[in-house]
N, CA, C and O atoms as a Tripos MOL2 file, in Angstrom:
@<TRIPOS>MOLECULE
protein
  284   283    71     0     0
PROTEIN
NO_CHARGES

@<TRIPOS>ATOM
      1 N         192.0210  195.7270  -15.3200 N.3       1 MET1
      2 CA        192.2710  194.2050  -15.4490 C.3       1 MET1
      3 C         192.4610  193.1290  -14.2830 C.2       1 MET1
      4 O         193.3610  192.4000  -13.8660 O.2       1 MET1
      5 N         190.8860  193.4750  -13.9250 N.am      2 SER2
      6 CA        191.1090  192.4940  -12.8150 C.3       2 SER2
      7 C         190.7220  191.1550  -12.9150 C.2       2 SER2
      8 O         190.6860  190.4080  -11.9370 O.2       2 SER2
      9 N         190.4240  190.8100  -14.0730 N.am      3 GLN3
     10 CA        190.2660  189.0230  -14.3960 C.3       3 GLN3
     11 C         191.7680  188.5550  -14.4060 C.2       3 GLN3
     12 O         192.2280  187.4190  -14.2920 O.2       3 GLN3
     13 N         192.3410  189.6570  -14.5610 N.am      4 THR4
     14 CA        193.9230  189.0780  -15.1280 C.3       4 THR4
     15 C         194.8000  188.6030  -13.5370 C.2       4 THR4
     16 O         194.3800  188.8710  -12.4110 O.2       4 THR4
     17 N         195.6110  188.1280  -13.7410 N.am      5 LEU5
     18 CA        196.6060  187.4080  -12.6040 C.3       5 LEU5
     19 C         197.5910  188.7160  -12.3870 C.2       5 LEU5
     20 O         198.1960  189.2810  -13.2980 O.2       5 LEU5
     21 N         197.6290  189.1110  -10.8740 N.am      6 ALA6
     22 CA        198.4900  190.3380  -10.8530 C.3       6 ALA6
     23 C         199.5740  189.8460  -10.1750 C.2       6 ALA6
     24 O         200.6960  190.3470  -10.2450 O.2       6 ALA6
     25 N         199.1630  188.4880   -9.2510 N.am      7 HIS7
     26 CA        200.4340  187.8800   -8.4610 C.3       7 HIS7
     27 C         200.4480  186.4480   -8.3680 C.2       7 HIS7
     28 O         199.4230  185.7740   -8.2700 O.2       7 HIS7
     29 N         201.6360  185.9790   -8.4000 N.am      8 THR8
     30 CA        201.7120  184.4860   -7.9230 C.3       8 THR8
     31 C         202.3450  184.7220   -6.6100 C.2       8 THR8
     32 O         202.5680  185.7450   -5.9620 O.2       8 THR8
     33 N         202.6500  183.0010   -6.3410 N.am      9 PRO9
     34 CA        203.6870  183.0290   -4.9010 C.3       9 PRO9
     35 C         204.2850  183.1730   -4.8820 C.2       9 PRO9
     36 O         204.7990  183.4950   -3.8100 O.2       9 PRO9
     37 N         205.1770  183.1110   -6.3290 N.am     10 GLU10
     38 CA        207.0810  183.4840   -6.7840 C.3      10 GLU10
     39 C         206.9180  185.2160   -6.2300 C.2      10 GLU10
     40 O         207.7630  185.8320   -5.5810 O.2      10 GLU10
     41 N         205.5820  185.7360   -6.7080 N.am     11 GLY11
     42 CA        206.3800  187.6050   -6.7720 C.3      11 GLY11
     43 C         205.0940  187.7540   -7.8540 C.2      11 GLY11
     44 O         204.3330  186.8630   -8.2310 O.2      11 GLY11
     45 N         205.1120  189.4920   -8.3090 N.am     12 ASP12
     46 CA        204.1270  189.8070   -8.6140 C.3      12 ASP12
     47 C         204.6380  189.8580  -10.0790 C.2      12 ASP12
     48 O         205.8180  189.8680  -10.4300 O.2      12 ASP12
     49 N         203.1380  189.8990  -11.1580 N.am     13 VAL13
     50 CA        203.8210  189.9950  -12.2950 C.3      13 VAL13
     51 C         204.0100  191.6150  -12.9870 C.2      13 VAL13
     52 O         203.2390  192.5650  -12.8540 O.2      13 VAL13
     53 N         205.0080  191.5700  -13.5810 N.am     14 TYR14
     54 CA        205.3700  192.9510  -14.2800 C.3      14 TYR14
     55 C         204.9500  193.3820  -15.6930 C.2      14 TYR14
     56 O         203.7980  193.0440  -15.4200 O.2      14 TYR14
     57 N         204.8710  193.7030  -16.6160 N.am     15 GLU15
     58 CA        204.5820  193.9950  -17.8900 C.3      15 GLU15
     59 C         205.8580  194.3730  -18.5750 C.2      15 GLU15
     60 O         206.2590  195.3120  -17.8890 O.2      15 GLU15
     61 N         206.4170  194.2490  -19.1920 N.am     16 VAL16
     62 CA        208.0590  194.5320  -19.9420 C.3      16 VAL16
     63 C         207.3470  195.6620  -21.5770 C.2      16 VAL16
     64 O         206.5360  195.2660  -22.4140 O.2      16 VAL16
     65 N         207.7670  196.5150  -21.5410 N.am     17 PHE17
     66 CA        207.4720  196.8980  -22.8710 C.3      17 PHE17
     67 C         208.9750  197.8860  -23.5850 C.2      17 PHE17
     68 O         209.8350  198.3890  -22.8630 O.2      17 PHE17
     69 N         208.9710  197.9540  -24.8820 N.am     18 ALA18
     70 CA        210.2390  198.2630  -24.8900 C.3      18 ALA18
     71 C         209.8840  199.1990  -26.2540 C.2      18 ALA18
     72 O         208.7800  199.6830  -26.5020 O.2      18 ALA18
     73 N         211.2390  199.3420  -27.1570 N.am     19 LYS19
     74 CA        210.9660  200.3520  -28.2270 C.3      19 LYS19
     75 C         212.5120  199.6240  -28.8030 C.2      19 LYS19
     76 O         213.4520  199.0970  -28.2100 O.2      19 LYS19
     77 N         212.2050  199.9140  -30.3090 N.am     20 PHE20
     78 CA        214.1860  200.3590  -30.9900 C.3      20 PHE20
     79 C         214.3340  201.5070  -31.2420 C.2      20 PHE20
     80 O         215.4580  201.8720  -30.8970 O.2      20 PHE20
     81 N         213.6640  202.3960  -31.7460 N.am     21 GLN21
     82 CA        213.6410  203.5490  -31.9220 C.3      21 GLN21
     83 C         213.3490  204.5610  -31.1120 C.2      21 GLN21
     84 O         212.3330  204.2830  -30.4750 O.2      21 GLN21
     85 N         213.9010  205.9190  -30.7630 N.am     22 PRO22
     86 CA        213.1750  207.2110  -30.3040 C.3      22 PRO22
     87 C         211.9650  207.1840  -30.4360 C.2      22 PRO22
     88 O         211.1660  206.8720  -29.5530 O.2      22 PRO22
     89 N         211.6940  207.5260  -31.6100 N.am     23 HIS23
     90 CA        210.3180  208.0420  -32.1370 C.3      23 HIS23
     91 C         209.4510  207.0520  -32.2620 C.2      23 HIS23
     92 O         208.4230  207.4170  -32.8320 O.2      23 HIS23
     93 N         209.4660  206.0350  -31.9770 N.am     24 GLU24
     94 CA        208.4730  205.1380  -31.7480 C.3      24 GLU24
     95 C         207.8890  204.8730  -30.4290 C.2      24 GLU24
     96 O         208.5910  205.0730  -29.4370 O.2      24 GLU24
     97 N         206.7180  204.4580  -30.3030 N.am     25 PRO25
     98 CA        205.6690  204.0060  -29.3630 C.3      25 PRO25
     99 C         206.4030  202.7140  -28.3440 C.2      25 PRO25
    100 O         206.8840  201.7830  -28.9920 O.2      25 PRO25
    101 N         206.4660  202.6570  -27.4040 N.am     26 LEU26
    102 CA        206.5630  201.2550  -26.8320 C.3      26 LEU26
    103 C         205.7380  200.1010  -27.0760 C.2      26 LEU26
    104 O         204.5200  200.1010  -26.8950 O.2      26 LEU26
    105 N         206.4660  199.0250  -27.5250 N.am     27 HIS27
    106 CA        205.2370  197.4680  -27.8300 C.3      27 HIS27
    107 C         205.9350  197.0540  -26.1650 C.2      27 HIS27
    108 O         206.9260  197.3280  -25.4880 O.2      27 HIS27
    109 N         204.4510  196.0760  -26.0650 N.am     28 HIS28
    110 CA        204.8300  194.6510  -25.3100 C.3      28 HIS28
    111 C         205.4870  194.0070  -26.1010 C.2      28 HIS28
    112 O         205.5600  194.0000  -27.3300 O.2      28 HIS28
    113 N         206.2820  193.1020  -24.7940 N.am     29 VAL29
    114 CA        207.3900  192.6520  -25.4350 C.3      29 VAL29
    115 C         206.8940  191.5980  -24.7500 C.2      29 VAL29
    116 O         206.8700  190.6530  -25.5390 O.2      29 VAL29
    117 N         206.3560  191.1630  -23.3560 N.am     30 GLY30
    118 CA        206.4510  190.3420  -22.3210 C.3      30 GLY30
    119 C         206.2010  190.4540  -21.0100 C.2      30 GLY30
    120 O         205.5410  191.3850  -20.5500 O.2      30 GLY30
    121 N         206.7390  189.4560  -20.2600 N.am     31 SER31
    122 CA        206.3760  189.7340  -18.5880 C.3      31 SER31
    123 C         207.1410  188.9800  -18.0850 C.2      31 SER31
    124 O         207.7600  188.0860  -18.6620 O.2      31 SER31
    125 N         207.1820  189.2940  -16.8210 N.am     32 VAL32
    126 CA        208.3530  188.6740  -15.7190 C.3      32 VAL32
    127 C         207.1450  188.5830  -14.4220 C.2      32 VAL32
    128 O         206.1080  189.1920  -14.1590 O.2      32 VAL32
    129 N         207.9730  187.4010  -13.7710 N.am     33 ILE33
    130 CA        207.4780  187.7450  -12.5620 C.3      33 ILE33
    131 C         208.7200  187.7890  -11.2640 C.2      33 ILE33
    132 O         209.4440  186.7970  -11.1850 O.2      33 ILE33
    133 N         208.8700  188.5650  -10.5930 N.am     34 ALA34
    134 CA        209.4650  188.6170   -9.6430 C.3      34 ALA34
    135 C         209.0640  189.3580   -8.0220 C.2      34 ALA34
    136 O         208.1630  190.1910   -7.9110 O.2      34 ALA34
    137 N         209.7880  188.9470   -7.0180 N.am     35 ALA35
    138 CA        209.4700  189.2190   -5.6950 C.3      35 ALA35
    139 C         209.3170  190.7100   -5.1320 C.2      35 ALA35
    140 O         208.7030  191.2110   -4.1900 O.2      35 ALA35
    141 N         210.3770  191.3100   -6.4020 N.am     36 ASN36
    142 CA        210.4260  193.0610   -6.3460 C.3      36 ASN36
    143 C         210.7800  193.4480   -7.0740 C.2      36 ASN36
    144 O         211.6090  192.9220   -7.8160 O.2      36 ASN36
    145 N         210.1800  194.8370   -7.2150 N.am     37 ARG37
    146 CA        210.5590  195.4480   -8.3300 C.3      37 ARG37
    147 C         212.2230  196.0090   -8.8740 C.2      37 ARG37
    148 O         212.4560  196.8080   -9.7810 O.2      37 ARG37
    149 N         213.0390  195.4250   -8.1500 N.am     38 GLU38
    150 CA        214.7930  195.4810   -8.7840 C.3      38 GLU38
    151 C         215.0170  194.0350   -9.2730 C.2      38 GLU38
    152 O         215.8150  193.8460  -10.1910 O.2      38 GLU38
    153 N         214.3160  192.9440   -8.6750 N.am     39 LEU39
    154 CA        214.5180  191.7950   -9.3030 C.3      39 LEU39
    155 C         214.3570  191.7270  -10.7340 C.2      39 LEU39
    156 O         215.1760  191.3950  -11.5910 O.2      39 LEU39
    157 N         212.4440  192.3200  -10.9100 N.am     40 ALA40
    158 CA        212.0090  192.7740  -11.8550 C.3      40 ALA40
    159 C         212.6900  193.0920  -13.0660 C.2      40 ALA40
    160 O         212.5830  192.5160  -14.1480 O.2      40 ALA40
    161 N         213.5910  194.3340  -12.6880 N.am     41 ARG41
    162 CA        214.3090  195.1420  -13.4530 C.3      41 ARG41
    163 C         215.0750  194.3350  -14.1340 C.2      41 ARG41
    164 O         215.1060  194.4070  -15.3620 O.2      41 ARG41
    165 N         216.0500  193.1540  -13.2220 N.am     42 ALA42
    166 CA        217.2670  192.3520  -13.6670 C.3      42 ALA42
    167 C         216.3910  191.3040  -14.5510 C.2      42 ALA42
    168 O         216.5880  191.2050  -15.7620 O.2      42 ALA42
    169 N         215.5130  190.6090  -13.9430 N.am     43 TYR43
    170 CA        214.7050  189.5230  -15.1950 C.3      43 TYR43
    171 C         214.0690  190.0210  -16.4190 C.2      43 TYR43
    172 O         214.3030  189.2730  -17.3680 O.2      43 TYR43
    173 N         213.5020  190.8120  -16.6490 N.am     44 ALA44
    174 CA        213.4830  191.6890  -17.6430 C.3      44 ALA44
    175 C         214.5850  192.1390  -18.8730 C.2      44 ALA44
    176 O         214.5550  192.1480  -20.1030 O.2      44 ALA44
    177 N         215.5010  192.4790  -17.8940 N.am     45 PHE45
    178 CA        216.5560  192.8710  -18.5990 C.3      45 PHE45
    179 C         217.4100  191.5450  -19.4180 C.2      45 PHE45
    180 O         217.9910  191.5410  -20.5030 O.2      45 PHE45
    181 N         217.2060  190.4520  -18.3920 N.am     46 THR46
    182 CA        217.8150  189.0550  -18.6550 C.3      46 THR46
    183 C         217.6350  189.1820  -20.1680 C.2      46 THR46
    184 O         218.2010  189.5200  -21.2070 O.2      46 THR46
    185 N         216.0230  188.5020  -19.4350 N.am     47 LEU47
    186 CA        214.8980  187.5860  -20.6280 C.3      47 LEU47
    187 C         214.9230  188.2530  -22.2790 C.2      47 LEU47
    188 O         215.2310  187.5850  -23.2650 O.2      47 LEU47
    189 N         214.4990  189.8040  -22.3100 N.am     48 TYR48
    190 CA        214.3730  190.5450  -22.7380 C.3      48 TYR48
    191 C         215.3500  191.4960  -24.0470 C.2      48 TYR48
    192 O         215.0310  192.2740  -24.9460 O.2      48 TYR48
    193 N         216.5850  190.9480  -23.5690 N.am     49 ASN49
    194 CA        217.8260  192.3740  -23.7790 C.3      49 ASN49
    195 C         218.5710  191.9090  -25.2020 C.2      49 ASN49
    196 O         219.6090  192.5100  -25.4800 O.2      49 ASN49
    197 N         218.0520  190.7650  -26.2130 N.am     50 GLU50
    198 CA        218.5850  189.9340  -26.8070 C.3      50 GLU50
    199 C         218.6920  191.1810  -28.0480 C.2      50 GLU50
    200 O         219.5730  191.2700  -28.9020 O.2      50 GLU50
    201 N         217.7490  191.9080  -27.8890 N.am     51 TRP51
    202 CA        217.6470  192.7080  -29.0860 C.3      51 TRP51
    203 C         218.1380  194.2170  -28.9780 C.2      51 TRP51
    204 O         218.2070  194.8580  -27.9300 O.2      51 TRP51
    205 N         218.4500  194.6430  -30.1850 N.am     52 ALA52
    206 CA        219.1570  196.4720  -29.6090 C.3      52 ALA52
    207 C         217.7480  197.2790  -29.1420 C.2      52 ALA52
    208 O         217.1440  198.0970  -29.8350 O.2      52 ALA52
    209 N         217.3800  196.8240  -27.7560 N.am     53 TRP53
    210 CA        216.5570  198.4060  -28.1100 C.3      53 TRP53
    211 C         216.6800  199.8140  -27.1970 C.2      53 TRP53
    212 O         217.1100  199.8840  -26.0460 O.2      53 TRP53
    213 N         216.3300  200.5850  -27.7830 N.am     54 ASN54
    214 CA        216.1420  202.0610  -27.5660 C.3      54 ASN54
    215 C         215.9990  202.2830  -25.7600 C.2      54 ASN54
    216 O         216.6840  202.7890  -24.8710 O.2      54 ASN54
    217 N         214.5370  201.4960  -25.8850 N.am     55 GLU55
    218 CA        214.0240  201.7130  -24.3170 C.3      55 GLU55
    219 C         213.7400  200.4980  -23.9800 C.2      55 GLU55
    220 O         213.4790  199.5370  -24.7040 O.2      55 GLU55
    221 N         213.8330  200.6190  -22.2240 N.am     56 MET56
    222 CA        212.8230  198.8650  -22.6310 C.3      56 MET56
    223 C         211.8490  199.8350  -20.5790 C.2      56 MET56
    224 O         212.3230  200.4920  -19.6520 O.2      56 MET56
    225 N         210.8000  199.4340  -20.8330 N.am     57 VAL57
    226 CA        210.3130  199.8120  -19.3890 C.3      57 VAL57
    227 C         209.4440  198.2380  -18.6450 C.2      57 VAL57
    228 O         209.2100  197.1830  -19.2340 O.2      57 VAL57
    229 N         209.1110  198.6290  -17.1110 N.am     58 ILE58
    230 CA        208.3120  197.1550  -16.7120 C.3      58 ILE58
    231 C         207.2710  198.2310  -15.8200 C.2      58 ILE58
    232 O         207.4880  199.3550  -15.3690 O.2      58 ILE58
    233 N         206.2150  197.4720  -15.7900 N.am     59 ALA59
    234 CA        205.1030  198.3990  -14.9900 C.3      59 ALA59
    235 C         204.4960  196.8010  -14.2980 C.2      59 ALA59
    236 O         204.2660  195.7390  -14.8770 O.2      59 ALA59
    237 N         204.3960  197.1090  -13.1240 N.am     60 PRO60
    238 CA        203.4650  196.5810  -12.3370 C.3      60 PRO60
    239 C         202.0370  196.1720  -13.0300 C.2      60 PRO60
    240 O         201.2460  197.0570  -13.3540 O.2      60 PRO60
    241 N         201.7420  194.7520  -13.2450 N.am     61 ARG61
    242 CA        200.1620  194.5410  -13.6840 C.3      61 ARG61
    243 C         199.3310  194.8340  -12.6670 C.2      61 ARG61
    244 O         198.3960  194.1630  -13.1030 O.2      61 ARG61
    245 N         198.8510  195.3460  -11.5360 N.am     62 GLN62
    246 CA        198.4840  195.7640  -10.8130 C.3      62 GLN62
    247 C         198.4480  196.7970  -11.0670 C.2      62 GLN62
    248 O         197.2310  196.9820  -11.0980 O.2      62 GLN62
    249 N         198.9020  197.7230  -11.3010 N.am     63 GLU63
    250 CA        198.9660  199.3470  -11.6350 C.3      63 GLU63
    251 C         198.4100  199.9380  -13.0950 C.2      63 GLU63
    252 O         198.1570  201.1230  -13.3140 O.2      63 GLU63
    253 N         198.2730  198.7610  -14.1040 N.am     64 ILE64
    254 CA        197.6710  199.1650  -15.0390 C.3      64 ILE64
    255 C         196.2270  199.7100  -14.8120 C.2      64 ILE64
    256 O         195.7640  199.4750  -13.6960 O.2      64 ILE64
    257 N         195.3910  200.4420  -15.7400 N.am     65 VAL65
    258 CA        194.7040  200.7920  -15.5310 C.3      65 VAL65
    259 C         193.8370  200.9030  -17.2010 C.2      65 VAL65
    260 O         194.1720  201.5420  -18.1990 O.2      65 VAL65
    261 N         192.5950  199.9690  -16.9610 N.am     66 LYS66
    262 CA        191.9430  199.7050  -18.5580 C.3      66 LYS66
    263 C         191.0640  200.7210  -18.6370 C.2      66 LYS66
    264 O         190.2740  200.8610  -17.7030 O.2      66 LYS66
    265 N         191.0270  201.5950  -19.7220 N.am     67 VAL67
    266 CA        190.5300  202.7840  -20.2330 C.3      67 VAL67
    267 C         189.2630  202.4610  -21.2590 C.2      67 VAL67
    268 O         188.2510  203.1360  -21.4460 O.2      67 VAL67
    269 N         189.6400  201.2710  -21.8280 N.am     68 ILE68
    270 CA        188.2640  201.2240  -22.9890 C.3      68 ILE68
    271 C         188.4320  199.8430  -22.9160 C.2      68 ILE68
    272 O         189.5780  199.4060  -22.8050 O.2      68 ILE68
    273 N         187.1740  198.8390  -22.9730 N.am     69 GLY69
    274 CA        187.4590  197.3130  -23.0670 C.3      69 GLY69
    275 C         186.5940  196.4250  -22.0300 C.2      69 GLY69
    276 O         186.0660  197.1130  -21.1570 O.2      69 GLY69
    277 N         186.4100  195.4230  -21.9690 N.am     70 PRO70
    278 CA        185.5910  194.4860  -21.0080 C.3      70 PRO70
    279 C         186.6460  193.9910  -20.3870 C.2      70 PRO70
    280 O         187.6780  193.3700  -20.6410 O.2      70 PRO70
    281 N         185.8940  194.5980  -19.2140 N.am     71 GLU71
    282 CA        186.2870  194.1280  -17.6080 C.3      71 GLU71
    283 C         186.6500  192.6730  -17.6040 C.2      71 GLU71
    284 O         186.9690  192.1190  -16.5520 O.2      71 GLU71
@<TRIPOS>BOND
     1     1     2 1
     2     2     3 1
     3     3     4 2
     4     3     5 am
     5     5     6 1
     6     6     7 1
     7     7     8 2
     8     7     9 am
     9     9    10 1
    10    10    11 1
    11    11    12 2
    12    11    13 am
    13    13    14 1
    14    14    15 1
    15    15    16 2
    16    15    17 am
    17    17    18 1
    18    18    19 1
    19    19    20 2
    20    19    21 am
    21    21    22 1
    22    22    23 1
    23    23    24 2
    24    23    25 am
    25    25    26 1
    26    26    27 1
    27    27    28 2
    28    27    29 am
    29    29    30 1
    30    30    31 1
    31    31    32 2
    32    31    33 am
    33    33    34 1
    34    34    35 1
    35    35    36 2
    36    35    37 am
    37    37    38 1
    38    38    39 1
    39    39    40 2
    40    39    41 am
    41    41    42 1
    42    42    43 1
    43    43    44 2
    44    43    45 am
    45    45    46 1
    46    46    47 1
    47    47    48 2
    48    47    49 am
    49    49    50 1
    50    50    51 1
    51    51    52 2
    52    51    53 am
    53    53    54 1
    54    54    55 1
    55    55    56 2
    56    55    57 am
    57    57    58 1
    58    58    59 1
    59    59    60 2
    60    59    61 am
    61    61    62 1
    62    62    63 1
    63    63    64 2
    64    63    65 am
    65    65    66 1
    66    66    67 1
    67    67    68 2
    68    67    69 am
    69    69    70 1
    70    70    71 1
    71    71    72 2
    72    71    73 am
    73    73    74 1
    74    74    75 1
    75    75    76 2
    76    75    77 am
    77    77    78 1
    78    78    79 1
    79    79    80 2
    80    79    81 am
    81    81    82 1
    82    82    83 1
    83    83    84 2
    84    83    85 am
    85    85    86 1
    86    86    87 1
    87    87    88 2
    88    87    89 am
    89    89    90 1
    90    90    91 1
    91    91    92 2
    92    91    93 am
    93    93    94 1
    94    94    95 1
    95    95    96 2
    96    95    97 am
    97    97    98 1
    98    98    99 1
    99    99   100 2
   100    99   101 am
   101   101   102 1
   102   102   103 1
   103   103   104 2
   104   103   105 am
   105   105   106 1
   106   106   107 1
   107   107   108 2
   108   107   109 am
   109   109   110 1
   110   110   111 1
   111   111   112 2
   112   111   113 am
   113   113   114 1
   114   114   115 1
   115   115   116 2
   116   115   117 am
   117   117   118 1
   118   118   119 1
   119   119   120 2
   120   119   121 am
   121   121   122 1
   122   122   123 1
   123   123   124 2
   124   123   125 am
   125   125   126 1
   126   126   127 1
   127   127   128 2
   128   127   129 am
   129   129   130 1
   130   130   131 1
   131   131   132 2
   132   131   133 am
   133   133   134 1
   134   134   135 1
   135   135   136 2
   136   135   137 am
   137   137   138 1
   138   138   139 1
   139   139   140 2
   140   139   141 am
   141   141   142 1
   142   142   143 1
   143   143   144 2
   144   143   145 am
   145   145   146 1
   146   146   147 1
   147   147   148 2
   148   147   149 am
   149   149   150 1
   150   150   151 1
   151   151   152 2
   152   151   153 am
   153   153   154 1
   154   154   155 1
   155   155   156 2
   156   155   157 am
   157   157   158 1
   158   158   159 1
   159   159   160 2
   160   159   161 am
   161   161   162 1
   162   162   163 1
   163   163   164 2
   164   163   165 am
   165   165   166 1
   166   166   167 1
   167   167   168 2
   168   167   169 am
   169   169   170 1
   170   170   171 1
   171   171   172 2
   172   171   173 am
   173   173   174 1
   174   174   175 1
   175   175   176 2
   176   175   177 am
   177   177   178 1
   178   178   179 1
   179   179   180 2
   180   179   181 am
   181   181   182 1
   182   182   183 1
   183   183   184 2
   184   183   185 am
   185   185   186 1
   186   186   187 1
   187   187   188 2
   188   187   189 am
   189   189   190 1
   190   190   191 1
   191   191   192 2
   192   191   193 am
   193   193   194 1
   194   194   195 1
   195   195   196 2
   196   195   197 am
   197   197   198 1
   198   198   199 1
   199   199   200 2
   200   199   201 am
   201   201   202 1
   202   202   203 1
   203   203   204 2
   204   203   205 am
   205   205   206 1
   206   206   207 1
   207   207   208 2
   208   207   209 am
   209   209   210 1
   210   210   211 1
   211   211   212 2
   212   211   213 am
   213   213   214 1
   214   214   215 1
   215   215   216 2
   216   215   217 am
   217   217   218 1
   218   218   219 1
   219   219   220 2
   220   219   221 am
   221   221   222 1
   222   222   223 1
   223   223   224 2
   224   223   225 am
   225   225   226 1
   226   226   227 1
   227   227   228 2
   228   227   229 am
   229   229   230 1
   230   230   231 1
   231   231   232 2
   232   231   233 am
   233   233   234 1
   234   234   235 1
   235   235   236 2
   236   235   237 am
   237   237   238 1
   238   238   239 1
   239   239   240 2
   240   239   241 am
   241   241   242 1
   242   242   243 1
   243   243   244 2
   244   243   245 am
   245   245   246 1
   246   246   247 1
   247   247   248 2
   248   247   249 am
   249   249   250 1
   250   250   251 1
   251   251   252 2
   252   251   253 am
   253   253   254 1
   254   254   255 1
   255   255   256 2
   256   255   257 am
   257   257   258 1
   258   258   259 1
   259   259   260 2
   260   259   261 am
   261   261   262 1
   262   262   263 1
   263   263   264 2
   264   263   265 am
   265   265   266 1
   266   266   267 1
   267   267   268 2
   268   267   269 am
   269   269   270 1
   270   270   271 1
   271   271   272 2
   272   271   273 am
   273   273   274 1
   274   274   275 1
   275   275   276 2
   276   275   277 am
   277   277   278 1
   278   278   279 1
   279   279   280 2
   280   279   281 am
   281   281   282 1
   282   282   283 1
   283   283   284 2
@<TRIPOS>SUBSTRUCTURE
     1 MET1         2 RESIDUE 1 A MET
     2 SER2         6 RESIDUE 1 A SER
     3 GLN3        10 RESIDUE 1 A GLN
     4 THR4        14 RESIDUE 1 A THR
     5 LEU5        18 RESIDUE 1 A LEU
     6 ALA6        22 RESIDUE 1 A ALA
     7 HIS7        26 RESIDUE 1 A HIS
     8 THR8        30 RESIDUE 1 A THR
     9 PRO9        34 RESIDUE 1 A PRO
    10 GLU10       38 RESIDUE 1 A GLU
    11 GLY11       42 RESIDUE 1 A GLY
    12 ASP12       46 RESIDUE 1 A ASP
    13 VAL13       50 RESIDUE 1 A VAL
    14 TYR14       54 RESIDUE 1 A TYR
    15 GLU15       58 RESIDUE 1 A GLU
    16 VAL16       62 RESIDUE 1 A VAL
    17 PHE17       66 RESIDUE 1 A PHE
    18 ALA18       70 RESIDUE 1 A ALA
    19 LYS19       74 RESIDUE 1 A LYS
    20 PHE20       78 RESIDUE 1 A PHE
    21 GLN21       82 RESIDUE 1 A GLN
    22 PRO22       86 RESIDUE 1 A PRO
    23 HIS23       90 RESIDUE 1 A HIS
    24 GLU24       94 RESIDUE 1 A GLU
    25 PRO25       98 RESIDUE 1 A PRO
    26 LEU26      102 RESIDUE 1 A LEU
    27 HIS27      106 RESIDUE 1 A HIS
    28 HIS28      110 RESIDUE 1 A HIS
    29 VAL29      114 RESIDUE 1 A VAL
    30 GLY30      118 RESIDUE 1 A GLY
    31 SER31      122 RESIDUE 1 A SER
    32 VAL32      126 RESIDUE 1 A VAL
    33 ILE33      130 RESIDUE 1 A ILE
    34 ALA34      134 RESIDUE 1 A ALA
    35 ALA35      138 RESIDUE 1 A ALA
    36 ASN36      142 RESIDUE 1 A ASN
    37 ARG37      146 RESIDUE 1 A ARG
    38 GLU38      150 RESIDUE 1 A GLU
    39 LEU39      154 RESIDUE 1 A LEU
    40 ALA40      158 RESIDUE 1 A ALA
    41 ARG41      162 RESIDUE 1 A ARG
    42 ALA42      166 RESIDUE 1 A ALA
    43 TYR43      170 RESIDUE 1 A TYR
    44 ALA44      174 RESIDUE 1 A ALA
    45 PHE45      178 RESIDUE 1 A PHE
    46 THR46      182 RESIDUE 1 A THR
    47 LEU47      186 RESIDUE 1 A LEU
    48 TYR48      190 RESIDUE 1 A TYR
    49 ASN49      194 RESIDUE 1 A ASN
    50 GLU50      198 RESIDUE 1 A GLU
    51 TRP51      202 RESIDUE 1 A TRP
    52 ALA52      206 RESIDUE 1 A ALA
    53 TRP53      210 RESIDUE 1 A TRP
    54 ASN54      214 RESIDUE 1 A ASN
    55 GLU55      218 RESIDUE 1 A GLU
    56 MET56      222 RESIDUE 1 A MET
    57 VAL57      226 RESIDUE 1 A VAL
    58 ILE58      230 RESIDUE 1 A ILE
    59 ALA59      234 RESIDUE 1 A ALA
    60 PRO60      238 RESIDUE 1 A PRO
    61 ARG61      242 RESIDUE 1 A ARG
    62 GLN62      246 RESIDUE 1 A GLN
    63 GLU63      250 RESIDUE 1 A GLU
    64 ILE64      254 RESIDUE 1 A ILE
    65 VAL65      258 RESIDUE 1 A VAL
    66 LYS66      262 RESIDUE 1 A LYS
    67 VAL67      266 RESIDUE 1 A VAL
    68 ILE68      270 RESIDUE 1 A ILE
    69 GLY69      274 RESIDUE 1 A GLY
    70 PRO70      278 RESIDUE 1 A PRO
    71 GLU71      282 RESIDUE 1 A GLU
């Protein structure tokens, strides 16, 4: 994801993934920008918890590793 912005003056970009049912795969639902991991958790919960998710996770965009696709 070298072409994708991972840092901003406001903080790092975190991708948000969630699922409704335990047997479903996680789906990308959006992203947040935060100065640290704890703020990113709070922002993700606040912005995306309007649905009844079974699970929600965040990942720093800089840590995502592309396996297949253009650089």
